[in-house]
N, CA, C and O atoms as a GROMACS GRO file, in nm:
protein
  296
    1MET      N    1   9.435   9.208   9.710
    1MET     CA    2   9.445   9.136   9.826
    1MET      C    3   9.548   9.007   9.773
    1MET      O    4   9.646   8.992   9.845
    2THR      N    5   9.539   8.927   9.674
    2THR     CA    6   9.634   8.851   9.636
    2THR      C    7   9.798   8.903   9.636
    2THR      O    8   9.892   8.842   9.687
    3LYS      N    9   9.802   9.028   9.566
    3LYS     CA   10   9.934   9.095   9.547
    3LYS      C   11  10.000   9.096   9.680
    3LYS      O   12  10.120   9.071   9.694
    4THR      N   13   9.912   9.128   9.783
    4THR     CA   14   9.963   9.170   9.940
    4THR      C   15  10.005   9.029  10.000
    4THR      O   16  10.101   9.014  10.075
    5LEU      N   17   9.924   8.933   9.958
    5LEU     CA   18   9.962   8.810  10.058
    5LEU      C   19  10.088   8.747   9.964
    5LEU      O   20  10.167   8.683  10.033
    6THR      N   21  10.117   8.754   9.838
    6THR     CA   22  10.240   8.696   9.776
    6THR      C   23  10.334   8.799   9.839
    6THR      O   24  10.423   8.749   9.908
    7PHE      N   25  10.335   8.923   9.830
    7PHE     CA   26  10.423   9.006   9.875
    7PHE      C   27  10.481   8.977  10.011
    7PHE      O   28  10.597   9.000  10.045
    8ALA      N   29  10.384   8.922  10.085
    8ALA     CA   30  10.415   8.892  10.240
    8ALA      C   31  10.487   8.766  10.247
    8ALA      O   32  10.577   8.758  10.331
    9ALA      N   33  10.459   8.654  10.163
    9ALA     CA   34  10.526   8.534  10.152
    9ALA      C   35  10.680   8.557  10.114
    9ALA      O   36  10.768   8.502  10.180
   10ILE      N   37  10.707   8.640  10.003
   10ILE     CA   38  10.832   8.659   9.981
   10ILE      C   39  10.894   8.740  10.090
   10ILE      O   40  11.011   8.714  10.119
   11HIS      N   41  10.836   8.829  10.148
   11HIS     CA   42  10.927   8.924  10.248
   11HIS      C   43  10.929   8.826  10.380
   11HIS      O   44  11.015   8.854  10.464
   12PHE      N   45  10.854   8.730  10.405
   12PHE     CA   46  10.874   8.605  10.520
   12PHE      C   47  10.982   8.556  10.484
   12PHE      O   48  11.067   8.550  10.573
   13PHE      N   49  11.013   8.514  10.374
   13PHE     CA   50  11.125   8.397  10.314
   13PHE      C   51  11.234   8.482  10.330
   13PHE      O   52  11.322   8.431  10.400
   14ILE      N   53  11.263   8.616  10.280
   14ILE     CA   54  11.362   8.687  10.281
   14ILE      C   55  11.410   8.713  10.415
   14ILE      O   56  11.526   8.689  10.452
   15GLY      N   57  11.309   8.768  10.495
   15GLY     CA   58  11.351   8.821  10.630
   15GLY      C   59  11.390   8.674  10.725
   15GLY      O   60  11.487   8.671  10.801
   16PHE      N   61  11.326   8.593  10.712
   16PHE     CA   62  11.370   8.458  10.771
   16PHE      C   63  11.526   8.404  10.750
   16PHE      O   64  11.603   8.361  10.836
   17THR      N   65  11.548   8.421  10.606
   17THR     CA   66  11.672   8.385  10.552
   17THR      C   67  11.791   8.462  10.604
   17THR      O   68  11.899   8.418  10.642
   18ILE      N   69  11.746   8.591  10.595
   18ILE     CA   70  11.886   8.689  10.651
   18ILE      C   71  11.892   8.695  10.766
   18ILE      O   72  12.001   8.727  10.811
   19VAL      N   73  11.782   8.668  10.862
   19VAL     CA   74  11.811   8.684  11.028
   19VAL      C   75  11.889   8.548  11.044
   19VAL      O   76  11.996   8.548  11.105
   20TYR      N   77  11.834   8.427  10.988
   20TYR     CA   78  11.910   8.276  11.007
   20TYR      C   79  12.030   8.310  10.980
   20TYR      O   80  12.104   8.309  11.078
   21LEU      N   81  12.081   8.342  10.870
   21LEU     CA   82  12.213   8.336  10.800
   21LEU      C   83  12.296   8.442  10.911
   21LEU      O   84  12.407   8.396  10.940
   22LEU      N   85  12.273   8.538  10.960
   22LEU     CA   86  12.306   8.623  11.043
   22LEU      C   87  12.328   8.576  11.199
   22LEU      O   88  12.427   8.600  11.268
   23THR      N   89  12.224   8.513  11.233
   23THR     CA   90  12.224   8.478  11.383
   23THR      C   91  12.271   8.306  11.410
   23THR      O   92  12.336   8.258  11.502
   24GLY      N   93  12.207   8.239  11.286
   24GLY     CA   94  12.210   8.098  11.306
   24GLY      C   95  12.121   8.023  11.386
   24GLY      O   96  12.140   7.904  11.414
   25SER      N   97  11.995   8.110  11.435
   25SER     CA   98  11.911   8.089  11.524
   25SER      C   99  11.781   8.061  11.450
   25SER      O  100  11.744   8.152  11.377
   26LEU      N  101  11.691   7.934  11.456
   26LEU     CA  102  11.556   7.938  11.410
   26LEU      C  103  11.486   8.016  11.463
   26LEU      O  104  11.428   8.101  11.396
   27ALA      N  105  11.473   8.009  11.585
   27ALA     CA  106  11.383   8.106  11.661
   27ALA      C  107  11.393   8.226  11.650
   27ALA      O  108  11.286   8.288  11.654
   28ILE      N  109  11.505   8.298  11.636
   28ILE     CA  110  11.510   8.445  11.614
   28ILE      C  111  11.464   8.468  11.483
   28ILE      O  112  11.376   8.553  11.467
   29GLY      N  113  11.518   8.395  11.369
   29GLY     CA  114  11.491   8.408  11.243
   29GLY      C  115  11.324   8.384  11.213
   29GLY      O  116  11.254   8.450  11.136
   30GLY      N  117  11.286   8.284  11.287
   30GLY     CA  118  11.126   8.286  11.278
   30GLY      C  119  11.049   8.399  11.333
   30GLY      O  120  10.956   8.448  11.268
   31LEU      N  121  11.088   8.451  11.466
   31LEU     CA  122  11.034   8.541  11.523
   31LEU      C  123  11.036   8.685  11.446
   31LEU      O  124  10.937   8.758  11.438
   32VAL      N  125  11.156   8.712  11.394
   32VAL     CA  126  11.176   8.845  11.310
   32VAL      C  127  11.096   8.829  11.199
   32VAL      O  128  11.024   8.921  11.160
   33ALA      N  129  11.103   8.707  11.138
   33ALA     CA  130  11.055   8.715  10.995
   33ALA      C  131  10.892   8.709  10.998
   33ALA      O  132  10.830   8.725  10.893
   34LEU      N  133  10.821   8.684  11.132
   34LEU     CA  134  10.677   8.668  11.176
   34LEU      C  135  10.648   8.838  11.183
   34LEU      O  136  10.554   8.888  11.123
   35ILE      N  137  10.733   8.908  11.257
   35ILE     CA  138  10.705   9.037  11.299
   35ILE      C  139  10.709   9.133  11.187
   35ILE      O  140  10.608   9.195  11.151
   36GLU      N  141  10.827   9.146  11.131
   36GLU     CA  142  10.869   9.269  11.061
   36GLU      C  143  10.805   9.250  10.913
   36GLU      O  144  10.776   9.356  10.859
   37PRO      N  145  10.780   9.139  10.844
   37PRO     CA  146  10.691   9.131  10.731
   37PRO      C  147  10.547   9.160  10.786
   37PRO      O  148  10.484   9.237  10.715
   38THR      N  149  10.493   9.123  10.876
   38THR     CA  150  10.359   9.137  10.907
   38THR      C  151  10.347   9.314  10.930
   38THR      O  152  10.250   9.373  10.880
   39CYS      N  153  10.440   9.382  10.999
   39CYS     CA  154  10.407   9.509  10.987
   39CYS      C  155  10.435   9.561  10.872
   39CYS      O  156  10.367   9.662  10.854
   40ASN      N  157  10.506   9.536  10.782
   40ASN     CA  158  10.532   9.579  10.636
   40ASN      C  159  10.402   9.544  10.560
   40ASN      O  160  10.338   9.633  10.503
   41THR      N  161  10.365   9.422  10.559
   41THR     CA  162  10.227   9.390  10.507
   41THR      C  163  10.113   9.472  10.514
   41THR      O  164  10.046   9.513  10.418
   42VAL      N  165  10.095   9.493  10.639
   42VAL     CA  166   9.998   9.601  10.671
   42VAL      C  167  10.010   9.735  10.622
   42VAL      O  168   9.910   9.788  10.574
   43ALA      N  169  10.116   9.796  10.626
   43ALA     CA  170  10.164   9.917  10.582
   43ALA      C  171  10.150   9.932  10.452
   43ALA      O  172  10.130  10.041  10.398
   44TYR      N  173  10.160   9.810  10.385
   44TYR     CA  174  10.166   9.820  10.211
   44TYR      C  175  10.047   9.822  10.172
   44TYR      O  176  10.015   9.889  10.074
   45PHE      N  177   9.950   9.743  10.249
   45PHE     CA  178   9.830   9.734  10.203
   45PHE      C  179   9.760   9.884  10.218
   45PHE      O  180   9.689   9.928  10.128
   46PHE      N  181   9.782   9.951  10.323
   46PHE     CA  182   9.735  10.078  10.319
   46PHE      C  183   9.810  10.182  10.241
   46PHE      O  184   9.750  10.284  10.207
   47HIS      N  185   9.939  10.164  10.210
   47HIS     CA  186   9.992  10.260  10.121
   47HIS      C  187   9.934  10.227   9.990
   47HIS      O  188   9.931  10.326   9.917
   48GLU      N  189   9.888  10.124   9.939
   48GLU     CA  190   9.819  10.075   9.816
   48GLU      C  191   9.694  10.150   9.809
   48GLU      O  192   9.668  10.216   9.708
   49LYS      N  193   9.606  10.145   9.920
   49LYS     CA  194   9.459  10.230   9.915
   49LYS      C  195   9.494  10.370   9.917
   49LYS      O  196   9.431  10.444   9.842
   50ILE      N  197   9.595  10.423   9.999
   50ILE     CA  198   9.621  10.580   9.966
   50ILE      C  199   9.698  10.598   9.838
   50ILE      O  200   9.693  10.711   9.789
   51TRP      N  201   9.758  10.520   9.784
   51TRP     CA  202   9.829  10.543   9.643
   51TRP      C  203   9.705  10.549   9.528
   51TRP      O  204   9.694  10.638   9.443
   52ASN      N  205   9.628  10.449   9.544
   52ASN     CA  206   9.506  10.459   9.444
   52ASN      C  207   9.408  10.574   9.473
   52ASN      O  208   9.351  10.632   9.380
   53TYR      N  209   9.392  10.604   9.588
   53TYR     CA  210   9.302  10.762   9.641
   53TYR      C  211   9.351  10.860   9.531
   53TYR      O  212   9.284  10.904   9.437
   54PHE      N  213   9.495  10.890   9.562
   54PHE     CA  214   9.550  11.003   9.514
   54PHE      C  215   9.561  10.974   9.329
   54PHE      O  216   9.564  11.058   9.239
   55ARG      N  217   9.564  10.854   9.321
   55ARG     CA  218   9.570  10.820   9.146
   55ARG      C  219   9.429  10.849   9.072
   55ARG      O  220   9.410  10.891   8.958
   56LEU      N  221   9.339  10.814   9.167
   56LEU     CA  222   9.183  10.818   9.112
   56LEU      C  223   9.166  10.967   9.106
   56LEU      O  224   9.132  11.013   8.996
   57LYS      N  225   9.185  11.055   9.213
   57LYS     CA  226   9.168  11.190   9.228
   57LYS      C  227   9.248  11.273   9.119
   57LYS      O  228   9.199  11.366   9.056
   58ARG      N  229   9.353  11.236   9.108
   58ARG     CA  230   9.430  11.293   8.991
   58ARG      C  231   9.364  11.253   8.855
   58ARG      O  232   9.355  11.340   8.769
   59ALA      N  233   9.325  11.149   8.835
   59ALA     CA  234   9.257  11.102   8.702
   59ALA      C  235   9.122  11.193   8.688
   59ALA      O  236   9.084  11.242   8.582
   60LYS      N  237   9.058  11.207   8.812
   60LYS     CA  238   8.933  11.298   8.794
   60LYS      C  239   8.958  11.427   8.751
   60LYS      O  240   8.898  11.482   8.659
   61ASN      N  241   9.053  11.479   8.823
   61ASN     CA  242   9.100  11.618   8.805
   61ASN      C  243   9.162  11.637   8.654
   61ASN      O  244   9.152  11.748   8.603
   62THR      N  245   9.216  11.544   8.591
   62THR     CA  246   9.262  11.549   8.467
   62THR      C  247   9.136  11.579   8.365
   62THR      O  248   9.123  11.666   8.279
   63ARG      N  249   9.054  11.481   8.402
   63ARG     CA  250   8.915  11.476   8.313
   63ARG      C  251   8.850  11.612   8.331
   63ARG      O  252   8.798  11.658   8.229
   64THR      N  253   8.844  11.682   8.436
   64THR     CA  254   8.776  11.804   8.444
   64THR      C  255   8.834  11.912   8.404
   64THR      O  256   8.774  12.019   8.397
   65GLY      N  257   8.978  11.893   8.367
   65GLY     CA  258   9.056  12.003   8.304
   65GLY      C  259   9.096  12.086   8.427
   65GLY      O  260   9.118  12.204   8.401
   66PHE      N  261   9.108  12.048   8.554
   66PHE     CA  262   9.177  12.117   8.674
   66PHE      C  263   9.315  12.052   8.696
   66PHE      O  264   9.331  11.941   8.748
   67TYR      N  265   9.410  12.131   8.653
   67TYR     CA  266   9.544  12.105   8.680
   67TYR      C  267   9.595  12.195   8.777
   67TYR      O  268   9.612  12.311   8.741
   68PRO      N  269   9.628  12.156   8.915
   68PRO     CA  270   9.660  12.230   9.031
   68PRO      C  271   9.805  12.285   9.002
   68PRO      O  272   9.884  12.208   8.948
   69THR      N  273   9.842  12.400   9.030
   69THR     CA  274   9.972  12.440   8.992
   69THR      C  275  10.040  12.459   9.148
   69THR      O  276   9.978  12.425   9.248
   70ALA      N  277  10.163  12.513   9.153
   70ALA     CA  278  10.223  12.496   9.309
   70ALA      C  279  10.156  12.610   9.390
   70ALA      O  280  10.144  12.605   9.512
   71MET      N  281  10.114  12.712   9.316
   71MET     CA  282  10.042  12.836   9.393
   71MET      C  283   9.923  12.768   9.460
   71MET      O  284   9.908  12.766   9.582
   72GLN      N  285   9.840  12.712   9.373
   72GLN     CA  286   9.694  12.649   9.417
   72GLN      C  287   9.723  12.521   9.517
   72GLN      O  288   9.641  12.477   9.598
   73ALA      N  289   9.828  12.482   9.499
   73ALA     CA  290   9.864  12.341   9.600
   73ALA      C  291   9.877  12.396   9.761
   73ALA      O  292   9.851  12.334   9.864
   74GLN      N  293   9.923  12.531   9.744
   74GLN     CA  294   9.968  12.581   9.892
   74GLN      C  295   9.837  12.602   9.952
   74GLN      O  296   9.829  12.641  10.069
   0.00000   0.00000   0.00000
């Protein structure tokens, strides 16, 4: 969870800075910086969960000696 929160903080800073430099508006920069990183942080959290699920599944298959081939995957 710490990794997700630090990612969100960095994303917020970058998003705010870019939008502020493009528009000159603190309000628009702040709004975009809150909405866009929030959506990406939630997506990133679930991406990590899904990534770990498949990583563990693959590790389990490797330990059991099951190696799916292209034909088996279909």
